[in-house]
C-alpha positions as CSV (number, residue, x, y, z in Angstrom):
1,M,0.3,0.2,0.1
2,R,2.8,2.5,0.7
3,L,4.7,1.8,-2.4
4,R,1.7,2.2,-4.1
5,T,0.7,5.7,-2.6
6,I,4.3,6.4,-3.0
7,A,3.6,6.0,-6.8
8,I,0.6,7.8,-6.8
9,V,1.9,10.8,-5.0
10,A,5.0,10.9,-7.4
11,A,2.6,11.1,-10.5
12,V,0.9,13.5,-9.6
13,L,3.5,15.9,-8.5
14,A,5.4,14.7,-11.7
15,A,2.1,15.6,-13.9
16,L,1.8,18.9,-12.1
17,F,5.7,20.0,-12.9
18,A,5.4,19.1,-16.4
19,A,2.8,20.5,-17.2
20,L,3.4,23.8,-15.2
21,A,7.3,23.7,-17.4
22,F,5.5,23.4,-20.3
23,A,1.9,24.4,-21.0
24,P,1.9,27.5,-19.2
25,P,1.1,29.2,-22.6
26,L,-1.9,27.2,-22.9
27,L,-3.3,26.7,-19.3
28,A,-3.0,30.4,-18.8
29,P,-4.8,33.0,-20.6
30,Q,-2.6,35.3,-22.8
31,R,-3.0,38.8,-21.4
32,D,-2.6,41.4,-23.9
33,A,-0.3,44.0,-23.7
34,A,-2.0,46.8,-23.3
35,A,-4.4,44.7,-20.4
36,P,-3.5,45.9,-17.1
37,A,-1.5,43.6,-15.0
38,D,-2.9,41.7,-12.3
39,D,-2.9,44.0,-9.0
40,R,-1.3,41.0,-7.4
41,T,1.8,40.7,-9.0
42,A,2.7,44.1,-9.8
43,S,1.6,47.4,-8.3
44,S,1.9,50.9,-10.3
45,A,4.4,52.0,-7.8
46,G,6.2,49.1,-8.3
47,R,6.2,49.6,-12.2
48,Q,7.3,53.0,-11.7
49,R,9.9,52.4,-9.7
50,V,11.7,49.6,-11.7
51,A,11.3,52.1,-15.1
52,A,12.8,54.8,-13.1
53,R,15.7,52.7,-12.3
54,H,16.0,51.1,-16.2
55,P,14.3,53.3,-18.5
56,A,16.0,51.1,-21.2
57,L,15.8,47.6,-19.8
58,D,13.6,45.8,-22.2
59,A,13.8,42.0,-20.4
60,A,12.3,40.7,-23.7
61,D,14.8,42.4,-26.2
62,M,17.8,42.1,-23.3
63,R,20.7,39.8,-24.5
64,V,22.4,37.0,-22.4
65,P,25.0,38.9,-20.3
66,V,28.2,37.6,-20.1
67,L,29.7,37.7,-16.7
68,P,33.1,38.8,-16.0
69,R,35.5,36.4,-14.0
70,A,37.4,37.2,-11.8
71,S,41.5,36.8,-11.9
72,T,41.5,35.6,-8.2
73,P,38.7,34.2,-5.9
74,Q,36.7,36.8,-4.4
75,P,35.2,36.6,-0.7
76,L,31.2,35.5,-0.7
77,Q,29.1,38.4,0.0
78,P,25.8,37.3,1.3
79,L,22.5,37.0,-1.0
80,P,19.5,38.9,0.2
81,K,17.0,36.8,2.7
82,I,15.0,34.3,1.3
83,R,11.8,35.9,0.6
84,S,12.3,39.0,0.2
85,R,10.6,41.0,-2.1
86,L,11.9,41.2,-5.5
87,V,11.3,45.2,-5.9
88,D,13.6,45.4,-3.4
89,I,16.7,43.4,-4.2
90,H,16.3,43.2,-7.8
91,D,18.8,46.2,-8.3
92,E,21.2,44.2,-6.3
93,L,21.3,41.0,-7.6
94,R,21.5,42.6,-11.2
95,Q,24.3,44.7,-10.4
96,R,26.3,41.9,-8.8
97,A,25.7,39.7,-11.4
98,L,26.9,42.0,-14.1
99,N,29.8,42.4,-11.9
100,G,30.7,38.3,-12.2
101,D,28.9,37.3,-9.1
102,V,27.3,34.0,-10.5
103,R,25.1,33.3,-7.4
104,A,23.5,36.5,-7.6
105,A,22.7,35.9,-11.1
106,C,21.5,32.6,-10.2
107,R,19.0,33.7,-7.6
108,L,18.1,36.9,-9.7
109,A,17.0,34.5,-12.7
110,F,15.2,32.1,-9.6
111,E,13.3,35.3,-8.6
112,L,12.0,36.2,-11.9
113,Q,11.1,32.8,-13.0
114,R,9.1,32.4,-9.9
115,C,7.2,35.7,-10.7
116,A,6.8,34.8,-14.3
117,S,5.2,31.6,-13.6
118,L,2.7,32.9,-10.9
119,P,-0.4,33.1,-12.8
120,S,0.2,29.6,-14.1
121,R,1.0,28.1,-10.2
122,R,-2.3,29.8,-9.6
123,F,-4.3,28.3,-12.1
124,M,-2.7,25.1,-11.4
125,L,-3.2,25.0,-7.8
126,D,-7.2,26.1,-8.6
127,G,-7.3,22.8,-11.1
128,T,-5.6,20.6,-8.5
129,R,-8.1,21.5,-5.9
130,Q,-11.3,21.0,-8.5
131,R,-9.3,17.3,-9.3
132,A,-9.1,16.5,-5.4
133,A,-12.5,17.7,-4.9
134,D,-13.7,15.3,-7.6
135,E,-11.5,11.8,-6.7
136,K,-13.1,9.1,-5.2
137,D,-9.8,6.8,-4.9
138,A,-8.5,7.2,-1.3
139,G,-4.6,7.1,-3.0
140,M,-5.3,10.0,-5.4
141,R,-6.7,11.8,-2.8
142,A,-3.4,11.6,-0.8
143,G,-1.7,12.7,-4.0
144,Y,-3.5,15.5,-4.6
145,A,-3.4,16.3,-0.7
146,K,0.4,16.3,-0.8
147,A,0.5,18.3,-4.3
148,L,-1.9,20.7,-2.9
149,A,0.1,21.4,0.1
150,F,3.3,21.8,-2.1
151,W,1.8,24.2,-4.9
152,G,-0.1,25.8,-2.2
153,G,3.0,27.0,-0.5
154,L,5.1,27.7,-3.4
155,V,2.0,30.3,-4.7
156,E,1.8,31.9,-1.0
157,Q,5.8,32.5,-1.3
158,A,5.3,33.7,-4.7
159,E,2.7,36.5,-3.8
160,S,4.8,38.0,-1.5
161,T,7.9,37.9,-2.8
162,C,6.5,38.9,-6.5
163,E,4.7,41.5,-5.0
164,G,5.5,45.0,-6.2
165,F,7.2,44.0,-9.6
166,P,5.6,44.4,-13.0
167,P,5.3,41.1,-14.8
168,Q,6.9,42.5,-18.4
169,E,10.5,42.8,-16.8
170,T,10.5,38.2,-15.7
171,S,10.8,37.0,-19.4
172,S,14.9,37.4,-18.9
173,A,14.6,35.0,-16.4
174,W,16.0,32.4,-18.8
175,K,19.2,34.7,-19.6
176,W,19.9,34.8,-16.1
177,E,19.9,31.4,-15.9
178,L,22.0,30.9,-19.3
179,A,24.3,33.2,-18.1
180,A,25.2,32.0,-14.8
181,A,25.4,28.1,-16.4
182,Q,28.0,29.8,-19.1
183,A,29.8,31.1,-16.3
184,G,30.3,27.6,-15.1
185,Y,27.8,27.6,-11.9
186,P,26.6,23.8,-11.4
187,P,23.1,24.9,-9.7
188,S,22.5,27.1,-12.8
189,M,23.6,24.6,-15.2
190,A,21.3,22.0,-13.2
191,R,17.9,24.0,-13.3
192,F,19.0,25.2,-16.9
193,V,18.5,21.3,-17.7
194,S,15.3,21.2,-16.0
195,G,13.9,23.3,-18.7
196,V,12.0,25.1,-15.8
197,N,12.5,28.6,-17.8
198,A,10.4,26.9,-20.7
199,G,6.9,28.1,-19.5
200,A,8.4,31.6,-20.4
201,F,9.0,30.9,-24.0
202,G,5.7,31.8,-24.8
203,R,3.5,31.2,-28.4
204,E,7.1,31.2,-30.2
205,G,7.3,27.7,-28.8
206,A,10.3,25.5,-30.4
207,R,11.1,28.8,-32.6
208,H,11.7,30.9,-29.6
209,D,15.7,31.6,-28.6
210,G,16.0,30.1,-25.1
211,W,14.8,26.5,-26.8
212,N,17.6,26.9,-29.5
213,A,19.9,28.1,-26.4
214,Y,18.7,24.9,-24.7
215,R,19.2,22.8,-27.5
216,D,22.5,23.9,-28.3
217,H,24.0,23.7,-24.6
218,A,22.0,21.2,-22.3
219,A,23.8,18.2,-23.3
220,E,27.2,19.8,-22.0
221,F,25.6,21.7,-19.2
222,L,24.2,18.2,-17.9
223,Q,27.8,16.4,-18.1
224,R,29.2,19.4,-16.2
225,A,26.6,19.8,-13.5
226,V,27.0,15.8,-13.2
227,D,31.0,16.2,-13.3
228,A,30.2,18.8,-10.2
229,G,28.6,16.5,-8.1
230,E,25.2,18.4,-8.4
231,P,22.5,16.2,-7.4
232,V,19.9,17.9,-9.4
233,A,21.9,16.8,-12.9
234,F,21.7,13.2,-11.2
235,E,18.1,12.9,-11.0
236,L,17.6,14.6,-14.8
237,A,20.5,12.0,-16.1
238,M,18.8,8.8,-14.8
239,H,15.6,10.5,-16.7
240,A,17.5,11.4,-19.9
241,H,18.9,7.9,-19.8
242,R,15.6,6.3,-18.9
243,R,14.0,7.9,-22.3
244,G,17.2,8.8,-24.6
245,Q,15.7,12.3,-24.4
246,L,14.7,15.3,-22.1
247,H,12.2,17.6,-23.2
248,G,12.3,16.3,-26.8
249,V,15.8,16.8,-27.0
250,P,18.3,13.7,-27.0
251,L,20.9,15.0,-24.6
252,V,22.0,11.5,-24.0
253,P,21.9,7.8,-25.2
254,Q,19.2,5.8,-24.4
255,D,21.3,3.7,-21.7
256,P,18.8,1.7,-18.9
257,V,22.5,0.5,-17.2
258,R,23.5,3.9,-17.1
259,A,19.9,5.4,-15.7
260,A,20.2,2.5,-13.2
261,A,23.4,3.7,-12.1
262,F,22.6,7.1,-11.4
263,S,19.5,5.7,-9.4
264,I,22.3,3.7,-7.2
265,A,23.9,6.8,-6.6
266,L,21.2,8.9,-5.4
267,Q,19.7,6.6,-3.4
268,R,22.7,6.2,-1.4
269,A,22.4,10.2,-0.9
270,A,18.8,10.0,-0.6
271,S,16.9,11.0,2.6
272,A,14.6,8.1,3.5
273,E,11.4,9.6,2.1
274,Y,13.1,9.5,-1.0
275,A,14.8,6.7,-1.3
276,A,11.6,4.8,-1.2
277,Y,10.7,6.0,-4.4
278,F,13.7,4.0,-6.0
279,D,12.8,0.3,-6.6
280,L,16.1,-1.4,-7.0
281,A,15.1,-4.8,-6.7
282,E,12.9,-4.5,-9.5
283,T,15.7,-2.8,-11.8
284,A,18.2,-5.6,-11.1
285,R,15.3,-8.2,-12.5
286,E,14.8,-6.1,-15.2
287,L,18.3,-5.6,-16.2
288,G,19.6,-9.0,-15.2
289,A,22.4,-10.1,-12.9
290,E,25.2,-8.9,-15.3
291,R,24.0,-5.9,-16.4
292,Y,22.9,-4.7,-12.8
293,A,26.6,-5.7,-11.5
294,E,27.5,-3.2,-14.5
295,A,25.4,0.0,-13.1
296,Q,26.6,-1.2,-9.6
297,R,30.7,-0.4,-10.9
298,L,29.4,2.7,-12.7
299,S,27.5,4.2,-9.6
300,Q,30.6,4.1,-7.7
301,A,32.0,6.5,-9.7
302,L,29.2,9.0,-9.4
303,S,28.7,8.2,-5.8
304,A,32.2,9.7,-5.4
305,R,31.2,12.9,-7.2
306,L,28.4,13.1,-4.6
307,A,31.0,13.0,-1.8
308,R,30.0,16.6,-0.8
309,V,26.7,16.2,-0.2
310,P,26.1,14.8,3.3
311,P,24.2,11.4,3.0
312,G,20.7,11.2,3.5
313,S,20.4,15.5,2.4
314,V,19.2,14.6,-1.4
315,D,15.4,14.7,-1.3
316,F,13.4,15.2,-4.6
317,T,10.1,13.5,-3.3
318,N,8.6,17.1,-4.5
319,G,10.6,17.1,-8.0
320,T,14.1,18.3,-8.7
321,Q,12.8,21.8,-7.8
322,G,12.8,20.7,-4.3
323,R,11.9,23.5,-1.8
324,D,11.9,25.9,-4.7
325,D,13.0,29.0,-3.0
326,G,16.2,30.4,-4.3
327,S,18.6,28.2,-1.4
328,H,20.0,26.1,-4.6
329,C,21.9,29.7,-5.2
330,E,23.7,29.3,-1.7
331,R,26.1,26.9,-2.9
332,P,29.7,28.4,-3.1
333,P,31.2,28.4,-6.9
334,D,33.7,25.9,-7.7
């Protein structure tokens, strides 16, 4: 019963994450550029504040920044507190990013993406509430309850942090993520590969510059993030090797042995709840003794790359976005 409930919860959360990442242009009505902004996500005062400070800034037309690299390591400066309002920290993060602070670029990308996705998250939350109310199966109701708690928390946080920030300035999120990834910051490389910014690509879809950048860089970023021991990249690589693609892009060959190797390495570092998602006994039966032994051998090198991660600390029971509060940007640069 527990495994069935876990599978149902995982399926519900996975479906919701997938819908959020790739369906917002379909799920959320497209607001005409001349239409008034939603008062819950932008106030006129907030728009005026940002416009006054950045009169020439057009998020849609902004080029992907190239972050300068310091010739010598610089002391880490603390990032703004988690859940700070974006309208209050935007300028600081942007300037620090332009000065080469990859952690600031990572955090700026996250905050912009969070605000950009708020309308879709509200829509998703409302739809999930309706489906939960209509659901008769107890296992599915448990899955929906967990999803509602998770998504409700994300919406509540976003409504607070995005208050007063103009929605039209959020479309540059993927560019700051790409900038930090190109500067070699593992959390941004992994997050870029996850496709979390895909919802911002809008009606242009596959023709959007963001998707072109994804096709050009995602395979390289995935490998570099794995090499750097970024746990999110391990989860993404596991799924990519199972399917032979990620978000329709063939980043790695379909290889069940390598997929199993990533599963084994992840389980060793996983929390108790997350570890329960891995049925390695079933994987061993599917692969056979010889191929599973090969997966175990490959997993040793992968586990070594996760050595910096405390045992039991990896938890993707809510998807690779995890806590989704910007704390992933606290990792010191390599």
